[in-house]
Each structure stands twice: as C-alpha cells, then as structure tokens.
C-alpha positions as CSV (number, residue, x, y, z in Angstrom):
1,L,-81.6,48.7,-1.5
2,Y,-82.0,51.3,-4.4
3,I,-78.0,51.8,-4.2
4,Y,-77.3,48.2,-4.7
5,M,-79.6,47.7,-7.4
6,L,-78.1,50.9,-9.3
7,Y,-74.3,49.6,-8.4
8,R,-75.1,46.0,-9.8
9,P,-75.7,46.9,-13.4
10,I,-72.9,49.5,-13.4
11,R,-70.6,46.9,-12.2
12,Q,-71.7,44.4,-15.0
13,L,-71.2,47.2,-17.7
14,A,-67.7,47.6,-16.4
15,D,-67.1,44.0,-16.6
16,R,-68.3,43.8,-20.3
17,F,-66.1,46.9,-21.0
18,N,-62.9,44.9,-19.8
19,T,-64.3,41.9,-21.9
20,L,-64.4,44.0,-24.9
21,Q,-61.1,45.6,-24.3
22,M,-59.6,41.8,-24.4
23,G,-61.3,41.0,-27.4
24,M,-60.1,44.2,-29.1
25,V,-56.5,43.4,-28.2
26,S,-56.8,39.7,-29.4
27,S,-58.3,40.8,-32.7
28,E,-55.5,43.3,-33.4
29,R,-53.3,40.4,-33.0
30,V,-55.2,38.0,-35.1
31,F,-55.6,40.4,-37.9
32,K,-52.0,41.3,-37.8
33,V,-51.3,37.6,-38.6
34,L,-53.7,37.7,-41.4
35,D,-52.3,40.9,-43.1
36,T,-48.7,39.5,-42.8
37,D,-47.3,39.0,-46.2
38,S,-45.4,36.2,-47.1
39,T,-41.6,36.4,-47.7
40,I,-41.2,33.1,-49.2
41,E,-41.3,33.6,-53.0
42,D,-42.8,30.7,-54.5
43,S,-41.3,31.2,-58.2
44,G,-40.7,27.6,-59.0
45,T,-42.5,25.9,-61.9
46,L,-41.4,22.2,-61.5
47,L,-43.6,19.6,-59.6
48,A,-42.4,17.6,-56.5
49,D,-44.9,15.0,-57.2
50,A,-42.8,12.2,-58.3
51,V,-39.4,13.0,-56.4
52,K,-37.3,10.0,-55.3
53,G,-36.1,11.5,-52.1
54,D,-32.6,12.2,-52.6
55,I,-31.6,15.1,-50.5
56,S,-28.6,17.3,-50.5
57,F,-27.5,20.1,-48.4
58,N,-24.7,22.2,-49.7
59,K,-22.5,24.7,-47.5
60,V,-26.1,25.9,-46.1
61,W,-26.3,29.0,-44.0
62,F,-28.9,30.0,-42.4
63,A,-29.9,33.0,-39.9
64,Y,-33.5,34.0,-38.3
65,I,-32.4,37.5,-37.7
66,D,-29.5,39.3,-39.7
67,E,-26.2,37.3,-39.8
68,D,-26.9,35.6,-36.5
69,Y,-26.5,32.2,-38.0
70,V,-28.1,29.4,-36.5
71,L,-26.9,27.0,-39.3
72,K,-23.1,27.3,-40.7
73,D,-21.6,25.8,-43.7
74,V,-23.8,22.5,-43.3
75,S,-23.5,20.0,-45.9
76,F,-24.9,16.5,-46.0
77,T,-26.5,14.1,-48.4
78,V,-29.3,11.7,-47.9
79,K,-29.8,8.9,-50.6
80,E,-33.2,7.7,-51.4
81,G,-34.9,5.1,-48.9
82,E,-32.1,6.2,-46.2
83,T,-32.7,7.2,-42.6
84,V,-30.6,10.1,-41.2
85,A,-31.0,11.1,-37.6
86,F,-29.9,14.4,-36.2
87,V,-28.7,14.7,-32.8
88,G,-27.4,17.6,-30.7
89,A,-28.1,20.2,-27.8
90,T,-31.3,22.1,-27.8
91,G,-30.7,25.2,-30.0
92,S,-28.0,23.4,-32.4
93,G,-30.0,23.8,-35.3
94,K,-31.8,20.5,-35.7
95,T,-35.4,21.8,-36.4
96,S,-34.2,24.5,-38.6
97,T,-32.8,22.0,-41.1
98,I,-36.5,20.6,-41.4
99,N,-37.8,24.0,-41.9
100,L,-35.5,24.6,-44.6
101,L,-36.3,21.7,-46.3
102,G,-40.1,22.5,-46.7
103,R,-39.1,26.1,-47.2
104,F,-40.9,27.5,-44.3
105,Y,-37.9,29.8,-44.0
106,E,-35.3,31.2,-46.6
107,F,-31.6,30.2,-46.3
108,Q,-29.1,33.1,-47.1
109,K,-26.2,30.9,-48.6
110,G,-25.9,27.6,-50.1
111,T,-28.1,25.2,-52.0
112,I,-30.6,22.7,-51.1
113,E,-31.4,20.0,-53.4
114,I,-34.0,17.2,-53.9
115,D,-33.2,14.4,-56.6
116,G,-30.2,17.1,-57.8
117,V,-32.9,19.9,-58.4
118,D,-32.9,23.2,-56.3
119,I,-35.7,23.1,-54.0
120,K,-36.6,26.7,-55.2
121,N,-37.4,25.3,-58.5
122,Y,-40.1,23.3,-57.2
123,T,-43.5,24.8,-56.6
124,I,-43.8,25.4,-52.7
125,P,-47.1,23.3,-52.7
126,S,-46.1,20.4,-54.3
127,L,-42.9,20.2,-52.3
128,R,-44.5,20.1,-49.3
129,K,-47.0,17.8,-50.4
130,S,-43.9,15.5,-51.0
131,M,-43.3,15.5,-47.3
132,S,-45.1,14.6,-44.1
133,V,-43.7,16.3,-40.9
134,V,-44.3,14.6,-37.2
135,L,-43.8,17.5,-34.7
136,Q,-43.1,17.2,-31.0
137,D,-46.8,18.2,-30.4
138,V,-49.5,16.8,-32.5
139,F,-52.8,18.5,-32.7
140,L,-56.1,16.8,-32.7
141,F,-59.3,18.7,-34.1
142,S,-62.6,18.2,-32.3
143,D,-63.8,15.5,-34.7
144,T,-64.0,11.8,-35.1
145,I,-60.7,9.9,-35.2
146,Y,-61.3,8.9,-38.7
147,N,-61.7,12.9,-39.9
148,N,-58.7,13.4,-37.8
149,I,-56.6,10.8,-39.7
150,T,-57.8,11.8,-43.1
151,L,-58.2,15.6,-42.5
152,N,-61.5,15.1,-44.2
153,N,-60.0,13.7,-47.3
154,N,-62.8,11.8,-49.0
155,D,-60.3,10.1,-51.3
156,I,-59.1,8.0,-48.6
157,S,-61.3,5.0,-47.5
158,L,-61.9,3.6,-44.1
159,E,-60.0,0.4,-45.1
160,E,-57.1,2.5,-46.0
161,V,-57.3,4.0,-42.3
162,I,-57.4,1.0,-40.7
163,E,-54.7,-0.7,-42.8
164,A,-52.4,2.3,-41.9
165,A,-53.6,2.4,-37.9
166,K,-52.6,-1.6,-38.1
167,S,-49.3,-1.1,-39.6
168,V,-48.3,1.3,-36.7
169,G,-49.8,-0.5,-34.0
170,A,-52.7,1.7,-33.2
171,H,-55.6,-0.1,-34.4
172,D,-56.1,-2.2,-31.1
173,F,-56.3,0.9,-29.2
174,I,-58.7,2.8,-31.5
175,S,-61.0,-0.4,-31.7
176,K,-61.5,-0.2,-27.8
177,L,-62.8,3.3,-27.9
178,P,-66.4,4.0,-27.8
179,G,-67.5,4.1,-31.6
180,G,-63.9,3.0,-32.6
181,Y,-62.8,5.3,-35.6
182,D,-66.1,7.2,-35.2
183,Y,-65.0,8.3,-31.8
184,D,-65.1,12.1,-31.3
185,V,-61.8,13.4,-30.0
186,K,-62.0,16.8,-28.3
187,E,-58.9,18.5,-29.1
188,R,-55.2,18.3,-29.9
189,G,-54.2,15.6,-35.8
190,G,-52.4,13.6,-38.0
191,I,-52.7,12.5,-41.8
192,L,-52.9,9.6,-43.6
193,K,-50.3,10.1,-46.5
194,N,-47.9,8.4,-48.3
195,P,-45.0,11.1,-48.8
196,E,-41.5,10.3,-50.4
197,I,-39.9,12.2,-47.6
198,L,-40.7,11.8,-43.8
199,L,-39.7,14.2,-41.2
200,L,-39.9,13.4,-37.5
201,D,-38.9,16.0,-35.1
202,E,-38.4,14.4,-31.6
203,A,-41.7,12.7,-31.9
204,T,-40.8,10.7,-28.5
205,S,-39.5,13.7,-26.4
206,S,-42.2,13.8,-23.9
207,I,-43.7,10.2,-23.7
208,D,-43.6,7.2,-21.4
209,T,-41.3,4.3,-22.3
210,E,-44.2,1.7,-23.3
211,S,-45.5,4.3,-25.8
212,E,-42.0,5.0,-26.9
213,L,-41.7,1.3,-27.6
214,M,-44.6,1.7,-29.6
215,I,-43.7,4.5,-31.3
216,Q,-40.2,2.9,-32.4
217,K,-41.8,0.1,-33.6
218,A,-44.3,2.2,-35.9
219,T,-41.2,4.4,-36.7
220,D,-39.5,1.5,-38.3
221,V,-42.7,0.7,-40.6
222,L,-43.0,4.2,-41.5
223,T,-39.5,4.6,-42.6
224,K,-39.2,1.6,-44.4
225,G,-38.3,2.1,-48.0
226,R,-38.6,5.9,-48.0
227,T,-36.2,8.9,-47.1
228,S,-36.3,9.9,-43.6
229,I,-35.0,12.6,-41.5
230,V,-35.0,11.7,-37.9
231,I,-34.6,14.5,-34.9
232,A,-34.1,12.9,-31.6
233,H,-32.8,13.6,-28.0
234,R,-33.4,9.8,-27.1
235,L,-30.5,8.0,-28.7
236,S,-32.3,4.7,-28.5
237,T,-34.7,5.6,-31.1
238,I,-32.2,6.4,-33.6
239,Q,-29.5,3.6,-33.5
240,K,-30.8,1.9,-36.6
241,A,-30.3,5.2,-38.7
242,D,-28.0,4.7,-41.8
243,K,-26.5,7.9,-40.9
244,I,-26.4,9.8,-37.8
245,I,-25.3,13.7,-38.1
246,V,-24.2,15.3,-34.7
247,L,-25.0,19.5,-34.8
248,E,-23.2,21.6,-32.5
249,K,-23.7,25.6,-32.4
250,G,-25.3,25.3,-36.2
251,R,-22.1,23.1,-37.5
252,I,-21.9,19.4,-38.2
253,I,-19.1,18.0,-35.8
254,E,-19.6,14.3,-36.5
255,Q,-21.5,11.9,-39.0
256,G,-21.7,8.2,-39.5
257,S,-23.4,5.1,-38.3
258,H,-24.1,4.7,-34.5
259,Q,-21.2,2.1,-34.2
260,D,-18.7,4.3,-36.1
261,L,-19.4,7.3,-34.0
262,L,-19.0,5.3,-30.9
263,A,-15.7,4.0,-32.1
264,N,-14.7,7.7,-32.8
265,D,-14.8,8.3,-28.9
266,G,-16.3,12.1,-29.6
267,H,-19.3,14.0,-29.1
268,Y,-21.9,11.3,-29.7
269,R,-20.2,8.7,-27.6
270,K,-20.3,11.2,-24.7
271,L,-24.1,11.7,-25.4
272,F,-24.8,7.9,-25.2
273,E,-22.7,7.5,-22.4
274,L,-24.7,10.0,-20.4
275,Q,-28.0,8.6,-21.4
276,F,-26.9,4.8,-20.8
277,K,-24.4,5.1,-18.1
278,E,-26.0,2.6,-16.3
279,S,-25.9,-0.3,-18.8
280,V,-23.7,0.9,-21.5
281,V,-23.2,-1.9,-24.1
282,Y,-21.1,-1.4,-27.4
C-alpha cells in the first residue's frame, strides 16, 4: 500500500513533465511566428479608400521559393464592376493571384495596377481595406452572430446587419436560432463590409447542392456593381461571369465568356463536359 501511495504522485509528476514539455514546444512555435519580420515593404503613400476597381496584371511572374514560378507571364484586365472567374487544376496558381492582389506576397516580375496605379504605391492597410476575401474555410469566433458579422465594429448597426443578411438569404435561418442575432456560436467569421473589390476563393468547394444554390444567389447580389474575382472548381457557379480565365501550370491558356470558351473546344470545354457529362446543354 505504501509503495502504491509513493508511486502515484511520481507518476503524476511525470505526466506534468510531459505536459510542460509539450507547452514549451508549442510556445516556441508561437514565439517564432511572433518574432517573424514582415518581408512586405509598406512604402506606399497613396490611399486606396476610393478606388473604382479597375485591375490590371501585366506580365506578372511569381514564385514562393527562388525561381520555382507558380505564375508565369500572367496578364489580364478586370474592368470596374466586372466579374472575372479563374478555373484550373489544383496548383495552377488561382489562389496565388488573389494573394498577390492583396500584397500578402511579393511578386518577382511585372506590375499589378488598380485604377492605373501600381499597388505598391498604395499603403497596405488601405489596399486591403478596399477588398473583401471569402475563403474556402470561414471561421467564426465564440461570440454572437451579430458580433461575428460586424467583428465588433460599433459603427455597423443591427439594421445594417439584418439588411445584409436578407440580401444574401441568411436572415430567415438566423431568425430561427434561439436569440436570433444574439445566438452564441461556438467557433469557426465573416464581416459586414462594402468593399470595392470582392475576392471569392472556392466558396462552394465543400457544400451540398442546396447550400450551393443559396450561395450562388447571394454571390449574384454581392458581385452586382462591384469588381469581383471568383475562383471555383464548380463551373456552374461562374457561368454568368463577364470573363473566365483558364490557368494551367501558372499560365493563362484560355480566356473569354462561358459561351466563347465552349465554342473554342479547348481546355475549358473539356472541364465543363467532365462536370456535366450526364446533361450537357450548350
């Protein structure tokens, strides 16, 4: 009995030591991130608060490591209010395009302009403030729906939140929750914002058909009257786009409207037929 009473606290001490070791490893990783110096130089002086949304990529080359380029000589334009969609295989450079537009990475060659001004001439905070990004994974904070939508921005009223939710078809769903907009979600946010440029990165990649239809309807509302860049694997979500750009291994191989690309009988048409082979209608 005495041996057991002696052994138990020793075992508990060993368990605490293991917990301490794991904490030290985790904290080392956290501090490494906190101590990382930004490699993006914010030397711009212009404010992007009133941009119209004309976007131009001019012979852009970009690599994450050395000269292993993921974007190669990419050039395209998006006019104010247009919706441009990017399609292509995983790793073709679609998401990298969005990352460059917000200056989350620096490209090696070429220029990117918004309203005819090099994005490096804008201050980074104002540049990113002019954009809204909807990623594949949208995270919610452990707080009310209202605070998740506004990100605790007191300048946004409940009436504005409700109006925004109605426009994207979410109000009825939220109203049915206990407490409505005061319902406390646990985790995994969005923000109520009226940006000049909207970036959608495969927002319907992992949802059911019913949810996809609702998001399509919401997307039509959100993209109306503003410059939008949409990345999608499901071609059904981008058929209304003003221009569709097909990327392959970092290069643009086709671009045009949905009907034009189908008529070209190229890579886009093959992708379309693969997704709709049971009911292809041109």
